[in-house]
C-alpha positions as CSV (number, residue, x, y, z in Angstrom):
1,X,11.5,26.3,-4.9
2,X,9.2,26.7,-2.1
3,X,6.5,23.8,-1.7
4,X,3.5,25.3,-2.9
5,X,5.2,26.8,-6.1
6,X,6.5,23.0,-6.3
7,X,2.9,22.0,-6.2
8,X,1.2,24.5,-8.3
9,X,4.0,23.4,-11.2
10,X,3.2,19.6,-10.9
11,X,-0.7,20.7,-11.4
12,X,-0.2,23.5,-13.9
13,X,1.6,21.2,-16.3
14,X,-0.5,20.8,-19.8
15,X,-1.8,17.6,-19.5
16,X,-2.3,17.9,-15.5
17,X,-5.7,20.3,-15.9
18,X,-9.0,20.1,-17.5
19,X,-11.7,23.0,-18.0
20,X,-15.4,22.8,-16.8
21,X,-17.7,25.6,-17.6
22,X,-15.4,27.7,-17.9
23,X,-13.1,26.5,-15.1
24,X,-10.1,25.0,-14.6
25,X,-10.0,22.1,-12.5
26,X,-6.1,20.0,-11.6
27,X,-6.6,16.4,-13.3
28,X,-7.3,14.1,-9.7
29,X,-4.2,12.0,-11.0
30,X,-1.7,15.2,-11.6
31,X,-3.2,16.0,-8.0
32,X,-2.2,12.5,-6.5
33,X,1.5,12.7,-7.6
34,X,1.8,16.6,-6.2
35,X,0.3,14.5,-2.8
36,X,2.7,11.8,-3.7
37,X,5.9,14.4,-3.8
38,X,4.5,16.1,-1.0
39,X,4.4,12.6,1.6
40,X,7.7,12.1,0.4
41,X,9.2,15.2,1.1
42,X,7.5,15.8,4.5
43,X,8.9,11.8,5.8
44,X,12.4,12.1,4.3
45,X,12.4,15.2,6.6
46,X,11.0,13.8,9.6
47,X,12.9,10.2,9.2
48,X,15.8,11.2,7.3
49,X,16.4,7.1,7.2
50,X,14.3,7.1,4.4
51,X,16.2,9.3,2.4
52,X,19.1,6.5,2.4
53,X,16.4,4.2,2.0
54,X,15.4,5.9,-1.5
55,X,19.3,5.7,-2.4
56,X,19.6,2.2,-2.1
57,X,16.6,1.7,-4.3
58,X,17.8,3.9,-7.0
59,X,20.9,2.4,-7.0
60,X,19.7,-1.5,-7.0
61,X,17.2,-0.3,-9.8
62,X,19.5,1.5,-11.8
63,X,21.8,-1.6,-12.0
64,X,18.9,-4.1,-12.3
65,X,17.0,-2.6,-15.2
66,X,20.4,-3.4,-17.4
67,X,20.2,-6.8,-16.4
68,X,19.1,-9.7,-18.3
69,X,15.2,-9.8,-17.2
70,X,12.5,-11.4,-18.1
71,X,10.9,-8.9,-20.4
72,X,7.5,-9.5,-18.9
73,X,8.7,-9.4,-15.8
74,X,10.4,-6.0,-16.8
75,X,7.1,-4.8,-18.0
76,X,5.0,-5.7,-15.2
77,X,7.7,-4.0,-12.8
78,X,8.8,-1.0,-14.7
79,X,5.6,-0.1,-17.0
80,X,6.7,1.8,-20.0
81,X,10.0,2.9,-19.5
82,X,9.7,6.1,-21.5
83,X,6.7,7.0,-18.7
84,X,8.1,5.1,-15.8
85,X,5.6,4.2,-12.9
86,X,8.5,2.9,-10.7
87,X,10.2,5.8,-9.7
88,X,7.0,7.6,-8.6
89,X,5.5,4.4,-6.7
90,X,5.0,4.4,-3.1
91,X,2.7,3.1,-0.9
92,X,2.1,5.1,2.6
93,X,0.4,3.0,5.8
94,X,-1.9,4.9,8.5
95,X,-3.9,4.1,11.8
96,X,-7.1,5.6,12.3
97,X,-9.3,5.9,15.4
98,X,-12.7,6.3,15.0
99,X,-15.5,6.0,11.8
100,X,-15.1,9.8,11.3
101,X,-11.9,9.8,10.6
102,X,-11.6,7.4,8.8
103,X,-14.7,8.7,6.4
104,X,-13.0,12.1,6.4
105,X,-9.7,10.2,5.5
106,X,-11.8,8.6,2.4
107,X,-12.9,12.6,1.6
108,X,-9.1,13.4,0.9
109,X,-8.5,10.1,-0.8
110,X,-11.5,10.7,-3.1
111,X,-10.1,14.2,-4.3
112,X,-6.7,12.6,-5.9
113,X,-8.5,9.4,-7.3
114,X,-7.9,6.6,-4.5
115,X,-10.6,4.6,-3.5
116,X,-11.0,1.6,-1.2
117,X,-9.8,-1.4,-2.6
118,X,-10.2,-5.2,-0.5
119,X,-10.7,-6.2,3.0
120,X,-8.0,-6.6,5.7
121,X,-9.0,-8.6,8.1
122,X,-5.6,-7.7,11.3
123,X,-7.5,-9.2,14.1
124,X,-6.6,-12.7,12.4
125,X,-2.6,-11.9,13.6
126,X,-3.2,-10.5,17.0
127,X,-4.1,-6.5,15.8
128,X,-7.2,-5.0,17.4
129,X,-7.5,-3.3,13.9
130,X,-8.7,-4.4,10.2
131,X,-8.1,-2.2,6.9
132,X,-8.3,-1.4,3.0
133,X,-6.3,-0.1,0.5
134,X,-6.9,3.3,-1.1
135,X,-5.5,3.4,-4.6
136,X,-6.7,4.3,-8.0
137,X,-8.9,1.5,-10.0
138,X,-8.3,1.9,-14.0
139,X,-5.4,1.0,-15.8
140,X,-5.3,4.8,-16.9
141,X,-5.1,5.9,-13.5
142,X,-2.5,2.8,-12.1
143,X,-0.2,3.6,-15.1
144,X,0.3,7.5,-13.9
145,X,0.8,7.1,-10.5
146,X,-0.1,3.8,-8.6
147,X,-0.1,5.1,-5.2
148,X,-2.0,3.4,-2.7
149,X,-2.7,4.1,1.4
150,X,-2.8,0.7,3.4
151,X,-5.2,2.1,5.9
152,X,-6.1,0.7,9.5
153,X,-8.8,1.3,11.7
154,X,-9.3,0.4,15.5
155,X,-11.8,-2.6,16.1
156,X,-12.4,-1.3,20.2
157,X,-14.5,-4.1,20.7
158,X,-11.3,-6.5,20.3
159,X,-10.2,-4.8,23.0
160,X,-10.7,-7.0,26.0
161,X,-9.3,-4.3,28.4
162,X,-12.5,-2.3,29.8
163,X,-9.9,0.4,30.9
164,X,-7.5,0.7,28.2
165,X,-10.6,0.2,25.8
166,X,-12.3,3.4,27.4
167,X,-9.1,5.6,27.9
168,X,-8.0,5.1,24.3
169,X,-12.2,5.8,23.0
170,X,-11.7,8.9,25.4
171,X,-8.4,10.4,23.8
172,X,-9.6,9.8,20.4
173,X,-13.4,11.8,21.2
174,X,-10.7,14.5,22.0
175,X,-8.8,14.8,18.9
176,X,-9.3,16.3,15.6
177,X,-6.5,15.9,13.1
178,X,-8.0,17.8,10.2
179,X,-7.2,21.5,9.7
180,X,-10.2,23.8,9.1
181,X,-9.2,24.9,5.8
182,X,-8.9,20.9,4.9
183,X,-12.7,20.6,6.0
184,X,-13.5,23.8,4.2
185,X,-11.5,22.3,0.7
186,X,-13.3,19.0,1.2
187,X,-17.1,21.1,1.2
188,X,-16.0,22.5,-1.9
189,X,-15.2,19.9,-3.6
190,X,-18.3,17.9,-2.6
191,X,-20.4,21.1,-4.7
192,X,-18.1,20.8,-7.6
193,X,-18.1,17.4,-8.5
194,X,-15.7,15.9,-6.6
195,X,-12.6,18.4,-8.0
196,X,-10.9,21.2,-7.3
197,X,-9.3,23.6,-8.8
198,X,-5.3,24.5,-9.5
199,X,-5.1,26.9,-6.9
200,X,-7.7,24.8,-4.5
201,X,-5.4,21.9,-5.4
202,X,-2.1,23.6,-4.4
203,X,-3.6,24.5,-0.6
204,X,-5.3,20.8,-0.4
205,X,-2.4,19.2,-0.4
206,X,-0.6,21.6,1.7
207,X,-3.4,20.8,4.2
208,X,-3.5,17.1,4.1
209,X,-0.1,16.9,4.8
210,X,-0.7,17.8,8.6
211,X,-2.9,15.2,9.2
212,X,-0.6,12.9,8.0
213,X,2.4,14.8,10.3
214,X,4.4,13.8,13.0
215,X,4.0,15.7,16.3
216,X,7.0,15.5,18.5
217,X,4.3,16.4,21.4
218,X,1.8,14.0,22.2
219,X,-2.1,13.8,23.1
220,X,-1.9,12.2,26.5
221,X,0.1,12.0,29.5
222,X,2.6,9.2,29.6
223,X,0.9,7.6,32.0
224,X,-2.0,7.0,29.6
225,X,0.5,6.4,27.5
226,X,2.2,3.9,29.0
227,X,-1.0,1.9,30.0
228,X,-2.9,1.3,26.1
229,X,1.9,0.5,25.0
230,X,0.8,-2.6,28.0
231,X,-2.5,-3.2,26.3
232,X,-0.9,-3.0,22.7
233,X,1.7,-0.7,21.7
234,X,0.0,-0.2,18.6
235,X,-3.5,1.1,20.9
236,X,-1.3,3.5,22.3
237,X,0.2,4.6,18.1
238,X,-3.2,5.3,17.4
239,X,-4.8,6.8,20.6
240,X,-1.9,9.1,22.0
241,X,-1.0,11.5,19.1
242,X,-2.3,14.5,17.8
243,X,-2.1,13.3,14.1
244,X,-2.6,10.0,11.6
245,X,1.3,10.2,11.0
246,X,2.9,8.3,8.4
247,X,4.3,4.8,9.9
248,X,5.9,4.1,7.2
249,X,6.7,5.2,3.1
250,X,7.6,2.4,0.6
251,X,9.5,2.8,-2.2
252,X,9.5,-0.1,-5.2
253,X,12.3,-2.3,-6.0
254,X,13.2,-4.3,-9.2
255,X,15.3,-7.0,-6.2
256,X,14.5,-6.6,-3.4
257,X,16.8,-9.6,-2.1
258,X,19.7,-7.2,-3.6
259,X,17.9,-4.5,-1.8
260,X,18.1,-6.4,1.6
261,X,21.8,-7.1,1.2
262,X,22.7,-3.3,0.4
263,X,20.7,-2.1,3.6
264,X,22.8,-4.7,6.1
265,X,26.2,-3.2,4.0
266,X,25.4,0.1,5.1
267,X,24.7,-1.0,8.3
268,X,20.6,-0.1,8.7
269,X,18.8,-2.4,11.1
270,X,17.1,-4.6,8.8
271,X,14.2,-6.7,9.4
272,X,14.8,-10.6,10.3
273,X,13.2,-11.6,6.5
274,X,11.6,-11.1,3.9
275,X,7.8,-11.3,3.9
276,X,5.9,-12.9,1.1
277,X,6.7,-15.2,-1.6
278,X,10.0,-16.6,-2.0
279,X,12.2,-15.8,-4.8
280,X,10.5,-17.2,-8.5
281,X,11.4,-16.7,-12.4
282,X,7.8,-15.6,-12.8
283,X,7.0,-13.2,-9.5
284,X,3.3,-12.9,-7.9
285,X,2.0,-10.7,-5.3
286,X,3.8,-8.6,-3.3
287,X,7.3,-9.1,-1.5
288,X,8.7,-7.0,1.8
289,X,11.0,-6.0,3.9
290,X,11.8,-2.8,6.2
291,X,14.6,-1.4,8.5
292,X,13.5,-1.4,11.5
293,X,10.9,1.0,13.5
294,X,13.1,4.3,15.0
295,X,12.7,5.8,18.2
296,X,11.5,8.8,18.6
297,X,11.3,11.7,21.5
298,X,8.2,12.7,22.4
299,X,6.6,14.8,24.4
300,X,3.8,14.0,27.1
301,X,1.6,15.7,29.0
302,X,2.2,15.4,33.0
303,X,-0.6,13.8,34.9
304,X,0.1,15.8,38.3
305,X,1.1,18.6,39.3
306,X,4.2,19.5,39.1
307,X,7.2,22.4,37.7
308,X,6.9,21.3,34.3
309,X,3.8,20.8,32.5
310,X,5.6,18.0,29.9
311,X,7.4,15.2,30.5
312,X,10.1,13.5,28.0
313,X,9.3,10.2,26.9
314,X,9.7,8.0,23.0
315,X,7.6,6.3,20.9
316,X,9.0,3.5,18.4
317,X,6.7,3.2,15.7
318,X,7.8,4.8,11.9
319,X,9.9,2.7,9.8
320,X,11.1,2.3,6.4
321,X,9.9,-0.7,4.2
322,X,10.6,-1.4,0.7
323,X,8.7,-3.5,-1.4
324,X,9.1,-5.7,-5.1
325,X,5.8,-6.7,-6.7
326,X,4.8,-9.4,-8.9
327,X,1.8,-11.0,-10.8
328,X,-1.7,-10.6,-9.4
329,X,-3.1,-14.1,-9.2
330,X,-6.7,-15.2,-9.7
331,X,-9.0,-16.5,-6.6
332,X,-7.2,-20.1,-7.1
333,X,-3.9,-18.8,-7.5
334,X,-4.6,-17.1,-3.9
335,X,-5.8,-20.2,-2.9
336,X,-3.0,-22.2,-3.6
337,X,-0.9,-19.2,-2.4
338,X,-2.6,-19.6,1.3
339,X,-1.9,-23.4,1.1
340,X,1.5,-23.7,0.6
341,X,2.2,-20.7,2.8
342,X,0.4,-22.4,5.9
343,X,1.8,-25.6,5.1
344,X,5.5,-24.3,5.2
345,X,4.5,-22.5,8.2
346,X,3.0,-25.6,10.3
347,X,6.1,-27.6,9.0
348,X,8.7,-24.8,9.9
349,X,6.9,-24.7,13.5
350,X,7.0,-28.1,14.2
351,X,11.2,-28.6,13.6
352,X,13.9,-28.0,16.2
353,X,14.6,-24.9,15.1
354,X,10.9,-23.7,16.7
355,X,10.4,-21.4,13.3
356,X,13.5,-19.6,12.8
357,X,13.6,-17.0,10.0
358,X,15.9,-19.2,8.0
359,X,13.9,-22.5,8.4
360,X,11.1,-20.6,7.5
361,X,12.4,-19.3,4.5
362,X,13.5,-23.2,4.2
363,X,10.3,-24.0,4.3
364,X,8.7,-21.7,1.9
365,X,11.0,-22.3,-0.9
366,X,10.4,-25.7,-0.5
367,X,6.7,-25.4,-0.3
368,X,6.1,-23.3,-3.7
369,X,8.0,-25.9,-5.8
370,X,4.1,-26.8,-6.2
371,X,3.2,-23.5,-7.5
372,X,3.9,-23.3,-11.1
373,X,6.5,-21.1,-12.4
374,X,6.4,-20.5,-16.1
375,X,4.0,-17.7,-17.8
376,X,2.4,-20.8,-19.9
377,X,1.7,-23.0,-17.4
378,X,0.2,-20.0,-14.7
379,X,-2.2,-18.7,-17.3
380,X,-3.4,-22.2,-18.5
381,X,-4.2,-23.2,-15.2
382,X,-5.7,-19.2,-14.8
383,X,-3.7,-18.9,-11.5
384,X,-2.9,-15.0,-12.7
385,X,-4.5,-12.1,-14.6
386,X,-2.9,-11.2,-17.6
387,X,-3.6,-8.2,-20.2
388,X,-3.2,-9.1,-23.7
389,X,-1.7,-6.4,-26.5
390,X,-1.9,-6.8,-30.1
391,X,2.3,-7.3,-31.1
392,X,3.9,-4.3,-32.7
393,X,5.8,-7.2,-34.4
394,X,4.7,-7.9,-38.3
395,X,1.8,-10.4,-37.6
396,X,0.1,-13.2,-39.7
397,X,-3.0,-11.5,-41.8
398,X,-5.9,-12.6,-40.3
399,X,-9.1,-13.2,-42.5
400,X,-11.8,-14.7,-40.2
401,X,-14.3,-12.9,-38.5
402,X,-13.1,-14.3,-35.2
403,X,-10.5,-16.4,-33.1
404,X,-9.9,-18.0,-30.4
405,X,-7.5,-16.2,-28.0
406,X,-5.5,-19.2,-27.9
407,X,-4.6,-19.2,-31.6
408,X,-4.0,-15.4,-32.0
409,X,-0.9,-16.0,-28.8
410,X,0.3,-19.2,-30.4
411,X,0.4,-17.4,-33.7
412,X,2.3,-14.3,-32.6
413,X,-0.8,-12.1,-33.2
414,X,-1.3,-11.1,-29.6
415,X,1.1,-10.7,-26.6
416,X,0.7,-11.2,-22.6
417,X,1.3,-9.2,-19.9
418,X,1.0,-10.4,-16.1
419,X,-1.0,-7.8,-14.3
420,X,0.7,-6.1,-11.3
421,X,-0.6,-6.8,-8.2
422,X,-1.9,-3.8,-6.3
423,X,-3.3,-4.7,-2.9
424,X,-1.8,-6.1,-0.3
425,X,-1.0,-9.1,2.0
426,X,-2.7,-9.0,5.3
427,X,-0.4,-11.6,7.1
428,X,3.0,-9.9,5.4
429,X,1.6,-6.5,6.8
430,X,1.3,-7.7,10.3
431,X,4.7,-9.4,9.8
432,X,6.6,-5.8,9.0
433,X,4.3,-4.6,11.9
434,X,4.8,-7.3,14.1
435,X,8.7,-6.7,13.6
436,X,8.7,-2.9,14.6
437,X,6.6,-3.1,17.3
438,X,7.5,-6.5,18.8
439,X,5.7,-9.3,18.7
440,X,3.0,-8.4,21.3
441,X,-0.3,-9.3,20.6
442,X,-3.6,-7.8,22.0
443,X,-6.3,-9.4,24.6
444,X,-8.3,-9.6,21.3
445,X,-8.9,-13.2,20.3
446,X,-6.5,-14.1,17.1
447,X,-9.8,-16.2,16.1
448,X,-11.9,-12.9,15.9
449,X,-14.2,-12.7,13.3
450,X,-13.8,-10.9,10.2
451,X,-16.1,-7.6,9.9
452,X,-16.1,-6.2,6.3
453,X,-19.3,-5.1,6.8
454,X,-18.1,-3.2,10.0
455,X,-15.8,-1.7,7.6
456,X,-18.2,-0.5,5.3
457,X,-20.0,1.0,7.8
458,X,-17.6,3.5,8.9
459,X,-16.1,4.0,6.0
460,X,-20.4,4.7,4.3
461,X,-19.5,3.2,1.8
462,X,-19.2,-0.5,-0.3
463,X,-15.4,-1.6,-0.6
464,X,-14.2,-2.7,-4.0
465,X,-13.6,-6.3,-4.7
466,X,-9.7,-5.9,-6.2
467,X,-10.6,-9.6,-8.2
468,X,-13.0,-7.9,-9.6
469,X,-10.7,-4.9,-10.8
470,X,-8.6,-7.1,-12.4
471,X,-11.0,-9.4,-14.3
472,X,-12.2,-5.8,-15.8
473,X,-8.3,-5.0,-16.5
474,X,-8.3,-8.2,-18.5
475,X,-11.5,-7.7,-20.1
476,X,-10.8,-4.4,-21.5
477,X,-7.6,-5.3,-22.7
478,X,-9.2,-8.3,-24.9
479,X,-11.7,-6.0,-26.1
480,X,-9.2,-3.5,-26.6
481,X,-7.2,-6.1,-29.1
482,X,-10.8,-7.2,-31.1
483,X,-11.3,-3.5,-31.7
484,X,-7.3,-3.4,-33.2
485,X,-7.8,-6.5,-35.2
486,X,-11.4,-5.6,-36.3
487,X,-12.7,-9.4,-34.9
488,X,-14.6,-11.1,-32.8
489,X,-12.0,-12.8,-30.1
490,X,-13.4,-16.2,-28.4
491,X,-11.8,-16.2,-25.0
């Protein structure tokens, strides 16, 4: 089936469209799924190792589902088995160069129900960028398809080398990563309350892929590429190419340790350690690993007069990542996580092994013994967010008009499920970047201040707080329990 036919089929299923003033519009959640599938298909054709990665993850997930997992962990990672979010789940990552590119990408993502959540200061890890995560914000949309895109924006003020900074800005001012038809469709969506018809949606997905497609011909000379690469490889990756090429696409696994071993057994070049918290009975936040970036041939413009207009070179930036998601932690839970991780890193760095991956993993495991690892304690100490639901099994009758949440849980009337972490960890993201781009840091100071206001100015919109979104999900679940039980629940 042709790609356009596949997209149309996705968008015209009985539950994926809505009627408004006699016009049938594509549902944003369905449009997001079509977008996700198109992105995955495109990346698989561009990076064949990504296809191998999908096979590995599917095999691990198939075997893990039958294991004796904690039901709460399975529910959090897998969702409703009848309509699993696991198989469709992906996150992607892109790098943008200018505020205009960011604002236009924001318009693209809004059409498929993705909105900017959270701020990530990557300068603290020596990268001349900051980032946000475009993702769904509601429980219903997350259940349908939790696709998210980690979106970085260049901070040219952090590039101390004036020649490299000026060259990067000059190259970026000349490029256009959006097709004319895509802009036309975005303008149409603006006039249609952010919606597109099914036909428009099909065209939109195909045109949007051009923004994120890899091009083997660069937008710079090889000399300019080398100059920017010397300053920072990530600067060359942003400024020297014709698109905001997707630099990795990430499937979700139920067991990242097993997936890591399987990648090694199949002789993939694998990152030296899994980023994030250690393996736990009650997983939190996010664990990530990847196969290393591939070297890809690139044709560069020649700067001097010659018989050939192009010169052959190569570029290394795109890789294959996998992730294992745990529970969303509260602000107190995140503070404890950061403290323990910093403690482990400091101890590992002070040892004679000089922070080898093995030593760092050992110190992280030791430090995190201080982090509670059972759901009851995590909830009692308000370290993790939960949703609440009325138990399906027979429960004691309630005769009062109100009851405490704690009493209802103890009586088995209400079940608790940890909320899945939907966001990213800046240190882990930087660790993945460094593994795939080398250990090079820019001349920018790692003490550079975060600039959330600058990101919002470039975006032309406010960033949502992930913490507030998790609180809303938790509170909404309690209100739903109140409606089902017909009582007031005292928290």
